[in-house]
N, C-alpha and C positions, 0 to 999 in steps of 0.2 A: 656412321658409328655403329659398332656391334657390341652388345653385351650378351654373352652366352654362357650357359652352363652345360651345353651339349654341342657336338660338332656341327659345322656348317655342311650343307649338302652340295651335290653337283661338283665333285672333285674329279680331275682327270689325270691319267698317268703321265708323269713327266720324266725328267732325267734321273739317273741313279747316282748315288754317292754313298760311300761307307764311312762310318765313324767308329773308333774303338772305344768301348766302355769298360771301366774297371781295370784291374791290374793284370788280367790274364791275356793270352793271345787269342781272344775270341773277338772276331770282328762282325758287327751287325751291319749287313748291307741293306740299304733301303732305297726304294725308288720314290723320290719326292713327287708330290702331286701339286698341281697348280689349281688354285680355286678359280672358278669363273669370275668371282668378284668377292673382294674382302672390303668391308666398309670400315675403314680405319677412323679412329682408334678402336681397339678391341679390348674388352674386359672379360676375363674368364674367372669365374668364382665370385662369391659374394663377400665383399669387404664388410666386416662388422660395423654396425652403426656406432657413431660416437657416443660414449657413455654420457648419461645425464650429468650436468655440472662438471664436465671434463676439466681437469687441471693440466695445464701445460707442464711438461716434465723436463727435468734436467737429466742428461746422460753422463755417466762417468766413463772416461776414456772412449768417447765416441761422439758422433754428431748425427742428427737426424738426416741431414742432406748428404751424407757421405756417398762418394761414388764407389764402385766396386761392390764388395760384399761386406755387409755389416751384420754381425751376430749380436742380437739383443738377448742378454742372459739375466736371470734373476730368479728369486724365490717365486714359487707358484702363488698367484694372487697379487703380484706387485704391479701388474698393469702393462706387461710387455706387449700383449696383443693390441691394446688400445694405442700404444705408441706407434706400433707398426701400421695400424689402421689410419692414424692421423697422417703418417707419411704418405701412405698409398692414396688416400682421398685427396690430399693436397696436390700430389703429383698429377692425379687425374683431372682435378678441377683446373689446374694451371696449364693443362694440355702439354705436359712435359714428357708424356709417354705415348707410344703408339700401341703398345701391348701392356696391359696390367694383368698379371696372373696372381690370384690369391689362392693358395692351396693350404688346406688343413693337413699338416704333415706329421700326424701322430704315428703313422705307420708307413712302411715302404710302399704298400699297395695304394695308399691314399695319394702319395706323391706321384706315383706313376700314372694313376688315373687322372690326376689334374693335368699332367703333361700331355696325356692323350687328348683330353678335351681341348687344350690350347693348340695342339698340333692341327686338329681339325678346324679350329676357329680361324687360324691364320692361313689355312689352305695348304699345308705341307704334308698331310696324311689323312687317311680316313680313321674314324674312331674305332672301327672294328678290327684295325690292325694291331691293337694292344701295344705291347712294349716297343714294337717296331715304330709305331707312331711317336712314342715318347722319345726314342732315340732321334727320330727325325726332328723333333722340336729342338733338342739340345744342339744338333748340328746347325739348324737354322738360326738359333740364338747366337751361335758363335760367329756366323758370317754375315748376318743381316746388318744393314745400316739403319733399320727401324729402331726407334728408341723403346726400350722395354724395362719393366720392373717386375721381378718375380719375388713374391713374398711367401715364404715357407713358415707357416705358423705352428708353434707348439711341437717342434721336433723332439720326440721322446728318446730316440736312440740314434747316436751318430752313425751307427752301422747301417741304418736305413737309407742313408744318403750315399753310401759307397757306390760310386759309378753314376750317381744321379745329381751331383752338384751342378747347378747352372754354370756355363762356361764364363771365363773372363772375357769381357768384350768392352770396347770403348763406348758401345752404344747402350750397354745395359747395366742395371744395378740389381743386386740381390739383397733382400732383407729377410733375416731369419730370426725367429723367436724360439727360445728354449730355456728350460730350467737347467740344462746341462752346462758344465764348465770343463768338459773333457779336453785333453790335448787334441783329440781328433777334430774338434770344432775350430781349431785355430790354424792359421798358416800365414805366410808372409802376404798373401793376397787378400786376407780377410781381417777386417777390423772388428774388435770385440768391444761392446759397450755394456756396462752394468746398468740395468734399470733399478734404481734404488727405491726405498720406501718414500712416501710423501714426506716432505719436510713438515715440521709442526704447523707452519703457516699454511701450507697447501692443504693439510688434513683438516684444519679448523675451517678454512675457507670452503672446502668441499661440504662439510657438515652444515655450515650456515646457508649455503646455496641450496642444498638438498632438503633440509628440514624446515627452513623458514622460521616461523615462530617457535617451533620446538627446540631451536638452537639459539634462542634469544639471549640466554646466559652464555656469553662468550667464554668465560672461564670454565664453565661446566663442559662446553663443547671441546675446549682444548684438553681438558682432563680426560674426556671420553676418547679423544684421538690418541692420547698417550696410553690409555688402558689397552687399546687394541694394537698398539705398536705402530701407528701411522700406516698400516697396511691398507692399500686401496680397496681390495676385495672385501676385507673385513669391514671397512667403513661403509661400503655400499650395502652390504647385507645387513649390517646393524641399522643403517638408516631406513631401509625398507621395512625391517621389523618394527622400528619405532613408529613409522608413519602408519602402518597397519593397525597399531595398538594405541596410537595417540600418546606415546611416551615421550617426555622431554629427556634431555641428556642426563640430568640428575637421576631420573627414575630408571633409565636404562643402566646407568653405572651401578645403581644399587643391586639390580638383578645380576649384572656381570660380576660383581664382587662376591656374590653369594655362590660359593662353590657347589652348592647342591644343584645349581643349574648347569647343565652341560652346554657346550657351544652349540650343539644341535638345537637346544631349547631357546637359543638367543638369535637364531637366524630364521628367515622365512622358510616355508615349506618348499620342497625342491621344485615344484611347478610354479612357484610364485617368486622366484629369484629375479632381481632387477637386471636391467641392461642385457637381456637375452643370455644371462649366465646359465650354465648347465650344471654346475656343481657347487656345493657348499665348500667353505674353506677347509673343513675337516676332510672331505672327500678328495679335494685337490691334493692335499699333502699325503693322504694315504696312498694315492697313486705314485707319488714321488718316492715314498718309502718302499713300495713294491719294486720299483725300478732299481733303487739303491741296493736292495737285498739280492738282486740278480747279479750284481757285480761281485767279483771276488774280494774277500772271502765270502762265499754265498751265504746269505742268511744272517750275517753278523751285524750289518749296518743298523737294522731295526732295533736290535738288542742294545747297541751302543746309544742310539737315540733315546731309548727308554731311560737309560741312566742319566743322560743329559737333561731329560725333562724335569728332574728334581733339583738340578744345580742352577747356578746363576747364569741367566741368559747373556750377561755382558762379558763373560769371560771365565772359562774353566781351564786351569792349567792341565796340559796334556799328561803331566806326571800323575795326576789323580786318576785319569782314565786308563793308565797302564800300570796301576799299582796292583799289588798282590790280591787284595779282596775283589777287585774288578775282574782280573784274569780268572780267579777261581770261580766266580759267579758265572762268567760267560762260558767257561769250560763246562760247568755243570749243565747250563742251559742247552749247550750244543752236543753234550755227551762226547766231546773230543777236546783235546788240549787247544787252548787259545793263548798265543803269546803277544808280547807288546807290539811286534811288527804287524800282526794281524789286526790289532785294534787301530793302529795308525792307518792301515789300508782301509778299514771300515770308515774311519773319519774322512778319509779322502773320498770314499764313495758317497758319503752324505754331502760333502762339499761339492762334488761333481753334479749332484742333483739340486744344488742351491738350498738344501735344507739347513745347512750350517755354514759357517765361514771358518776354514781351518787353514792357516798359513803358519806352519811351524817356523820358529819356536813361539809364535804369539799364541795367546789363549784361544780356545775354541769358543765361538759365539753362535747363538741360536736365537731365533725370534721367539718371544714369550708366548705367542699364540701357537706356534708349532709345539712348544713345550706343553701347553695346556691340552691341545688336541691329542698329544701323545699320552699324557697322564690319564686322560679320560678313557682311553681304551685299555689301560693296564688292569683295571678291575682289582682283584685280590692280589695281584702281583705288585701293587704300589707299595705296600708295607715292606716287602723284601727289597724292593728297589731303593727305598729310603735307607734301609739298614746298610746295604752294600755301599751306597754313596757316603754315608757317615763313616763307615769303616775305612773307605778309600781316602777320605779327607784326613782322617786322623793319622793314617799311616804315612801320607804324603807330607804331613806338616813337619817342617825342619825343626830339629832341637834348638839350633841357633837361628834366631829370627832376624838375621842381618839383612836378608833380602826383603826389604819392607814392601816392595810392590807385590811379590809373591804372597807374603803373609796377608796383605790386604785382600788379595784375590781369594785366598783360602777362607778368610773371615766372611767375605761376601757369599761364598758358596755354602759355608756352614749355616749362615742365616737363611739361605734358600732351603736347604735340607731341613732345618729345624722348622721352618714355616709349614712344611708338608708332613713332618714327623712329630710335631708337638703342637696339637691343636685341641679344641674342645671336643672334636669328634675322633681324633686319632692321636694316640700317645705311643708311637712306635719307639721313640728313643727314651722313654721312661717306663719301667716296669718293676713290679715288686721284687723279682728275683735278683736283678742286677742293679737296680736303682736307675741311675742316669748313664747314658752313653758317655764314654770319656771325652768325646768331641765337645759335648756341652760345657765341660769344665775347661777344656783347652781354649775355647773361644774367649772366655772371660779373662783367663790369665794372660792371653796374648794381648788383649786390650790394655791390661795394666802394664805389661812389659813395654808396650809401645808408648808409655807415658800418659795414656788416657785413663787415669785412675778413677775419675768420676764416672766415666762410661763403664768401667769394670764393676764398680759398686752397683750401678743401676742394672747392669746385665745380671749380676748374681742375685740381686734382690728379686728381679722378675723370675729368674729360674727357680729360686727358692719358693716363691709363691705358687708357681705352676706345679712344682714337684709336690708341695704340701697338699694341693688340691687333688692331685692324681694319686699319690702314694700314701698320704696321711702324714700327720705332723711327727709321728714317732719313727718314721723310716730312717735308717742310718744315713741315707743320702742327704737328708736335711742337715745332718751334722757337718757334712763336707761343704755344703753351700754356705752354712753359717760361718764356717772357718774362712772361706774365701771372702765373704762380705766383711768380716772383721779385719782380715789382713789388708784389704784394699782401702778400707776406711782409715786404717792406720797410715797407709801410704799417702792418703789424701790429706793427712794432717790431723785427723781425729784420734790422737794418740791415747788419750784417757779412755775414750769410748772403746777403742780396740782392746786396750788392756782389760777393761771390765768384761767385754764379751768373751775374750779368751779365758778369763778366770771362770766364768759360768760354763763355758764349753768344756774346760778341763774337768770340772766337777761332774758334768753330764757324762762325759766319756769314761771317767773313772767308775761311775756307778754302772754303766752299761758294759764296759769292756775290761775294767780292772785297772789298777794303778800303774802297772808296768806295761800296758799295751802301748805300742809305738804311737798310735793316734792320740792317746792320752798325754804321752810325753811331749808330742809335737805341740799340743795346745798349751801345756805348761811352759814350754820354751817360748812360744809367742807371747804368752802373758808376761813373762819376765822381760822380753825384748821391748814391748810397747810400754811397759811400766817405766823402763829407763828412758824411752823417748819422751814420755810425758813429764819427765823432770825428776822422777824418783830414782836417782842413780843408786843410792844406798840400798833401797828396797829391791831394785833389779839385781844388784850384786849379791845380796843375800839369797834371792830366789835362784839365781844361777849356781851359787855355791851349794845349795841344797840339792839341786838337780844333777850336778856332776857325778856324784857317787852312784846315783840311780842309773845314769847312762852307762857308766863303767860296768855296772853289774849286769844290766840288761843287754847292752850291745857289745861290751868289751872295750878295753882302754884304747884300742887302736882302730876302732870302727870310725868311719868317716863322719858319722853324726856326732860321736863323742868329741872328735877333733874340732868340729864346727862349734860345738857348745863351748869348748875351751877358748876358741877364738872370740866368741861373744863375751865370755866371762872376762877375758883380758881387756876387751874394749870397754866394758862397763867399769872395770877397775880404774881405768884411766879417766872415764867420765866422772867417777866419784871423787877424783882429786889425786889419785895415786898414779901419776904419769910414769915415774920410774918403775913402779910395779908392773904397769902395762907393758913397758918395753921389755922387761925381763920375761914376762909371761909369753909375749909374742916370740921372743927369741927361743924359748924352750919349745913352743909349738912349731916354730919353723924347723928346728932340728928334727923333731919327730916326723913332720911332713916330708922333709927331704929324705929321711930314712925309709918311710913307708910308701910314699907316693912318687918320689923322684923330683928332680929340680924343675921339670917343665909342666907339672900338674897345675891346673888353675888354682887349686886351693893352696899350693905351695907359693905360687906367685902372689896370691892374696895375703898370705902371712907376711911375706916380705914387704908388701905395700903398707900393711897396718903397723908393722914394726917400725918402719921409717916414719910413719905418721906420728906415733907417740914419741919417737926420738926427737922430732921437731918440737912437739908440744912440751917435752921435758927440757927444752932449752938448747937443742943442737940442730937448728934448721940447716946449717951447712952440711953436716954429716947426713942428714935426711935427704937433702937435695942430691948429694953424690950417690947415695944408695938408690934413690928413685930414678936417677938418670940411668944407672945400670939396669934397673927393672924395666924401664921403657924399651931399651934395646932388646931385652929378652922377650918382652911382651910382643913387640913387632915380629920377632923371629918365630915365636911359638904360636901366637894367636892371630897375627896379622895386623896391619896398620889400622884397619877400620873396626877392630873388635871393641865392644864397649869397655872391656877391662883395660885395653891399651889406652883408650881415651881417659879412663880414671887415673891411670898412672901418669899420663901427661898433665892432667889437671893438677895432681898433687905436686909434680915437679915444678910447675909454674908457681904454685903457692910458696913452696919452700925457697925458690929463688927470690921471691918477693920478700919473704921474712928474713932472708939472708942479706938483704940490702940491695939486691939487683932488681929494682922496681921496673926499669926499662925492659930487662930481659923477661920478667914475668908478664908484662903487658904484651910483648911480642909473642911469647908462647901462647898466651890466652887468645890472642887475635887469630893465630893459625889454628888453634884448637876449635875456635868458634866456627871457622869456615868448614872444618871437617865434620864437626858434629851437626851443623846445619845440613850439610850434604848427605850425611848418612842417616841421622835420626830425625831430621826435619826441624824447622824453626821453632815449633811449639813444644818440643820434648822438654821435660823438666831438666834434663842434664844440659841441654842447649841453653836454657834460661839460666842455669847455675853458672855457666861459663860467662854469660853476659853480666851476671852479678859480680863476678870476680873482676872483670874488665872495668866496671864502674867503680868498684871499691879501690882498685890499684890506680885508676885514673885520679881519684881523689888523693890517694897517698902520694902521688907524684906532684901534687901541688895544684892540680886543676880542679878547684872546687866547683866552678860553673859547669865544666864538662861532666864531672861526676854527677851533679844534680840532674843534668839533662838526661844522662844515661839511665839513672835510677827512675826518673819520671816515666820514661818509655817502658822500662822494665816493670814498673808497678802496673801500668796499663795492661801489659801482656800477661802478667801473672794473675791479675784479677780476672782476665778473660779466660785463661787456660786453667788455673788452679782454683779460682774463686777468691773472694775478698778476705776470707777468714783463714786461709791456709797459712801456716807458720812462715813459709817462704815468702808469701805475699806481705805479711806483716813485717818481716825483716827488711824487705826492699822498701816498704813505706817508711820505716824508722830511719833507714839510711838516707832516703830522700829528704826527710825533715832535717837530719843532721847536716848534710852537705848544703842545704839551703840556709843553714844557720838558725833554724827554728828551735832546735834543742842543742844543749851544750855537749851532751855525750849520749852514746847509744845505750839502750837498756842492756842489762847484764846478759839476758838470754840471747839477744841479738848478737852481742859480742862473742858469746860462746859458740853459737852456730856459725857465725862468720869466720871465726878463727879456726874452727875445727872442721 
């Protein structure tokens, strides 16, 4: 048996044979040599030793024992070399190969040099013949019946293998590791396997094996593994750092979470890396970025990765990365125009180096440690990167949030940007001149519109406190956050508290901005609205009546805000007991909106909806049902079948059918609406829960008291969980449950009012 890292001696001239290499018509002719003796099996090159506490790995779309050519691809540091070494050592130990060639393949010259050494070792050429010897080896591999395994480790550039891929042979196997995922790496004769991160179990098991008593706290070990994203190289270097300093998992996690520590400060010195490693994780990825930057469009991949470093690692919508603010920023950095196609090409370049995962139209994903390593080299450019990311998210945010998956992604990305732009050390998104970035407000309103009103309240309270600490309590931005807190408290059922806060806010704004300022008038509008919701319909009516002439004077009688105030005034008129007056007011408003906005405007459709509502309450549910049926048709045509307003129209139509005596039709309509609202809005959205309320209520009206009680029992449980036990909607459901169980003889007046209206 021979293990060599240099050619065998005493070779003699033998027969000649030619083999063509590459795509051109250049034929390299070589006279093969016969060794006087080759001691089989032969190993050329040094196979890396198995890492301490090695974890058996799973491959995605591949298998370790595959015949032919297997390309192992994955992020730098994921453990590709260790998988390949495991295969090579196992094949050698089992005597499955006559030739094992391990080649570090980071350059073309390194590949050729390894082939030359192997050619000499198996006796087909002399080492001093250079590339002719390498060609001779490929020819020998193609025709020999000797079993062989060639491992090409860490191929950096597919072009380096042009003309130097080992041949296809029934006697041989090729195993290649690379960060690259280029098309040039694939063919029908090559199988590709992704080497993935450690699973949580593998990562925790590795730390426990490596650290011993320092990982006695299994939960802390699991959390540490999660902190570093289950990346094998990061875990190995973290473990070595901990052992050298006697840190347990909790202590290391505290250092890791403190962003004043760079990754370089949390890994061993370069000459003390574990398992014969030669590079820290940061250096490993910086080399990948350099390679990505060499791909067209040259120099753009790294800039795009800079932006990705402050966004959500679990998914960034590509529309964010191709938005106007990003293109403008990249164009400025390159001093030449950058368009969306160039950004997509740069994303593919990063994907080809396994730095990100980009499979359009799915969101872009990037490992959290790659992000951290990238951020740490940004220096002073980090603040501008955060601003550009915030601008991009705000511009990419759809006005209509019907794509709930997209909006959830945007909120997650906004949280990531905020985490880097609003901290105790950095306030990029809050400043004295502009107040808060509009993205900060958009996130909170998005939470509320999604039905997560309590989350919206918590979000705006946190933003308010942060802004107060940074900008001072007298900054105008605090007035805006106070407005949002009050509004969403009202939506959460705290009607009286919302009314009180808006009354105070109106006084504050009047003193600061003047009585006729739009922000002052907006606060007065909200005060009147929540006053009515709190049960003071007559007070709300008087407040809106006082406000209407001011709106007409400030905005004009035909301004959209004036028309909306008239809508609310008509509504409160009905709530105060004047249903016929409400019908007349809505019909007048509808005529003006038809004239000014047209029949298909959302506000025009809303006026039709409310006019029908008060028509039903005034005693004509049959006419209201017919009017709403026509409205549903127009809503589907103008807004689409899944628009929230279309759902509102369908909800009302079902109610008016019930009040007209068609209880079975109402139940059928509500059942269909429940399926659609659950599909589009989700099972916990307040509107979905409202549909369940109506189904339970009309089930009881149909004579099924037990069925109604069971439906209300389940609804109470869900409303308590989603809205809280004290929300008015929860109380209404609880009262209905008691009624249908026979525990009370009649529903409270407020419950009847909210249920009927």
